[in-house]
SEVEX-739327 format. One record per residue (C-alpha): residue number from 0; residue in one letter; x, y, z. Coordinates in steps of 0.05 Angstrom, whole numbers, plus 5000, padded with zeros to 4 digits. Each point is the difference from the previous one (the first is absolute). Example, Ala and Ser with C-alpha at 12.3 -4.5 7.8 and 13.67 -1.06 7.14 Angstrom:
2
<r num="0" residu="A" c1="5246" c2="4910" c3="5156"/>
<r num="1" residu="S" c1="5027" c2="5069" c3="4987"/>
//
This chain:
111
<r num="0" residu="M" c1="4876" c2="5301" c3="5010"/>
<r num="1" residu="S" c1="4936" c2="4997" c3="4947"/>
<r num="2" residu="R" c1="5022" c2="4973" c3="4927"/>
<r num="3" residu="N" c1="4960" c2="5011" c3="4934"/>
<r num="4" residu="V" c1="5001" c2="4929" c3="4969"/>
<r num="5" residu="S" c1="4963" c2="5016" c3="4946"/>
<r num="6" residu="Y" c1="5058" c2="5047" c3="4968"/>
<r num="7" residu="K" c1="5043" c2="4971" c3="4936"/>
<r num="8" residu="H" c1="5068" c2="5025" c3="5005"/>
<r num="9" residu="S" c1="5038" c2="5007" c3="4929"/>
<r num="10" residu="E" c1="5052" c2="4943" c3="4976"/>
<r num="11" residu="E" c1="5051" c2="5057" c3="5014"/>
<r num="12" residu="T" c1="4976" c2="5006" c3="5066"/>
<r num="13" residu="K" c1="4995" c2="4927" c3="5013"/>
<r num="14" residu="R" c1="5075" c2="4998" c3="4972"/>
<r num="15" residu="K" c1="5028" c2="5062" c3="5044"/>
<r num="16" residu="I" c1="4958" c2="4961" c3="5062"/>
<r num="17" residu="K" c1="5035" c2="4929" c3="4983"/>
<r num="18" residu="E" c1="5071" c2="5034" c3="4998"/>
<r num="19" residu="S" c1="4991" c2="5042" c3="5060"/>
<r num="20" residu="N" c1="4981" c2="4935" c3="5043"/>
<r num="21" residu="I" c1="5055" c2="4965" c3="4967"/>
<r num="22" residu="K" c1="5059" c2="5048" c3="5021"/>
<r num="23" residu="Y" c1="4969" c2="5004" c3="5078"/>
<r num="24" residu="F" c1="4985" c2="4931" c3="5011"/>
<r num="25" residu="K" c1="5073" c2="4986" c3="4976"/>
<r num="26" residu="E" c1="5032" c2="5060" c3="5045"/>
<r num="27" residu="H" c1="4961" c2="4978" c3="5052"/>
<r num="28" residu="L" c1="5005" c2="4925" c3="5003"/>
<r num="29" residu="E" c1="5078" c2="4997" c3="4993"/>
<r num="30" residu="K" c1="5001" c2="5041" c3="5054"/>
<r num="31" residu="R" c1="4970" c2="4943" c3="5051"/>
<r num="32" residu="L" c1="5028" c2="4940" c3="4972"/>
<r num="33" residu="G" c1="5056" c2="4962" c3="5023"/>
<r num="34" residu="K" c1="5043" c2="5036" c3="5049"/>
<r num="35" residu="N" c1="4975" c2="5062" c3="4993"/>
<r num="36" residu="N" c1="4933" c2="4970" c3="5035"/>
<r num="37" residu="S" c1="5002" c2="5025" c3="5074"/>
<r num="38" residu="F" c1="4981" c2="4927" c3="5023"/>
<r num="39" residu="Y" c1="5058" c2="4966" c3="4952"/>
<r num="40" residu="G" c1="5035" c2="4949" c3="5048"/>
<r num="41" residu="K" c1="4957" c2="5001" c3="5061"/>
<r num="42" residu="K" c1="4951" c2="4949" c3="5017"/>
<r num="43" residu="H" c1="4942" c2="5003" c3="5044"/>
<r num="44" residu="S" c1="5007" c2="4978" c3="5067"/>
<r num="45" residu="K" c1="4958" c2="4938" c3="5037"/>
<r num="46" residu="E" c1="4960" c2="5055" c3="5039"/>
<r num="47" residu="T" c1="4984" c2="5045" c3="4945"/>
<r num="48" residu="K" c1="4980" c2="4946" c3="4959"/>
<r num="49" residu="K" c1="4954" c2="4973" c3="5057"/>
<r num="50" residu="Q" c1="4976" c2="5072" c3="5005"/>
<r num="51" residu="I" c1="4985" c2="5004" c3="4918"/>
<r num="52" residu="K" c1="4960" c2="4938" c3="5006"/>
<r num="53" residu="N" c1="4959" c2="5012" c3="5054"/>
<r num="54" residu="S" c1="4985" c2="5071" c3="4975"/>
<r num="55" residu="K" c1="4929" c2="5011" c3="4977"/>
<r num="56" residu="Y" c1="5022" c2="5003" c3="4919"/>
<r num="57" residu="H" c1="5014" c2="4920" c3="5011"/>
<r num="58" residu="K" c1="4929" c2="4985" c3="5032"/>
<r num="59" residu="N" c1="4940" c2="4977" c3="4970"/>
<r num="60" residu="L" c1="4967" c2="5058" c3="4986"/>
<r num="61" residu="K" c1="4929" c2="4978" c3="4991"/>
<r num="62" residu="G" c1="4940" c2="5023" c3="5043"/>
<r num="63" residu="K" c1="5019" c2="5044" c3="5059"/>
<r num="64" residu="N" c1="5076" c2="4991" c3="4982"/>
<r num="65" residu="N" c1="4994" c2="5047" c3="4943"/>
<r num="66" residu="P" c1="5006" c2="5068" c3="5006"/>
<r num="67" residu="N" c1="4941" c2="5015" c3="4965"/>
<r num="68" residu="Y" c1="4961" c2="4953" c3="5046"/>
<r num="69" residu="N" c1="4963" c2="5057" c3="5033"/>
<r num="70" residu="N" c1="5002" c2="5066" c3="4940"/>
<r num="71" residu="H" c1="4946" c2="5039" c3="5007"/>
<r num="72" residu="K" c1="5004" c2="5016" c3="4922"/>
<r num="73" residu="L" c1="4999" c2="4930" c3="4970"/>
<r num="74" residu="K" c1="4943" c2="4968" c3="5049"/>
<r num="75" residu="G" c1="4940" c2="4971" c3="4973"/>
<r num="76" residu="H" c1="5032" c2="5008" c3="4933"/>
<r num="77" residu="K" c1="5005" c2="4932" c3="4967"/>
<r num="78" residu="M" c1="5005" c2="4993" c3="4922"/>
<r num="79" residu="T" c1="4962" c2="4946" c3="4966"/>
<r num="80" residu="K" c1="5037" c2="4943" c3="4961"/>
<r num="81" residu="E" c1="4980" c2="5045" c3="4933"/>
<r num="82" residu="Q" c1="5026" c2="5059" c3="5017"/>
<r num="83" residu="C" c1="5075" c2="4965" c3="5022"/>
<r num="84" residu="I" c1="4997" c2="4972" c3="4936"/>
<r num="85" residu="K" c1="4981" c2="5056" c3="4963"/>
<r num="86" residu="I" c1="5053" c2="5048" c3="5038"/>
<r num="87" residu="S" c1="5053" c2="4936" c3="4982"/>
<r num="88" residu="K" c1="4990" c2="5002" c3="4918"/>
<r num="89" residu="A" c1="4993" c2="5076" c3="5007"/>
<r num="90" residu="K" c1="5069" c2="5009" c3="5033"/>
<r num="91" residu="K" c1="5037" c2="4928" c3="4961"/>
<r num="92" residu="R" c1="5058" c2="5014" c3="4947"/>
<r num="93" residu="D" c1="4998" c2="5055" c3="4951"/>
<r num="94" residu="K" c1="4935" c2="5034" c3="5040"/>
<r num="95" residu="N" c1="5050" c2="5009" c3="5055"/>
<r num="96" residu="P" c1="5038" c2="5064" c3="5012"/>
<r num="97" residu="A" c1="5071" c2="4970" c3="5019"/>
<r num="98" residu="W" c1="4995" c2="4941" c3="4945"/>
<r num="99" residu="I" c1="5058" c2="5025" c3="4945"/>
<r num="100" residu="D" c1="4980" c2="4947" c3="4953"/>
<r num="101" residu="G" c1="5035" c2="4941" c3="5045"/>
<r num="102" residu="R" c1="5066" c2="5039" c3="5003"/>
<r num="103" residu="S" c1="5046" c2="5020" c3="5059"/>
<r num="104" residu="F" c1="5036" c2="5059" c3="5008"/>
<r num="105" residu="F" c1="5062" c2="4967" c3="4986"/>
<r num="106" residu="P" c1="5021" c2="4964" c3="4939"/>
<r num="107" residu="Y" c1="4997" c2="4919" c3="5022"/>
<r num="108" residu="P" c1="5067" c2="4966" c3="5001"/>
<r num="109" residu="S" c1="5029" c2="4969" c3="4935"/>
<r num="110" residu="D" c1="5018" c2="4928" c3="5010"/>
//
């Protein structure tokens, strides 16, 4: 799916998207929280814990253990330190498409 990052939504459209997202997340999160969660009250067995621990996701993924180690698309492409810094700066805070002025979809709890 391609995404046009340069497109600017109007303030009205942004408000509608935000309201829609809040409504969606509230409805769908309530279905999976607490007693509504399919794993509620259950525990992993020792054998399952051992399998999870020994799975590829919990191993060191450096070098040959990395799934992209022999990926021909990435082979021979190394970025310089300057390129890494430039990309990092380009994706920080308000330049990142996911940045919403430091706000969350959900209101923060009041103390």
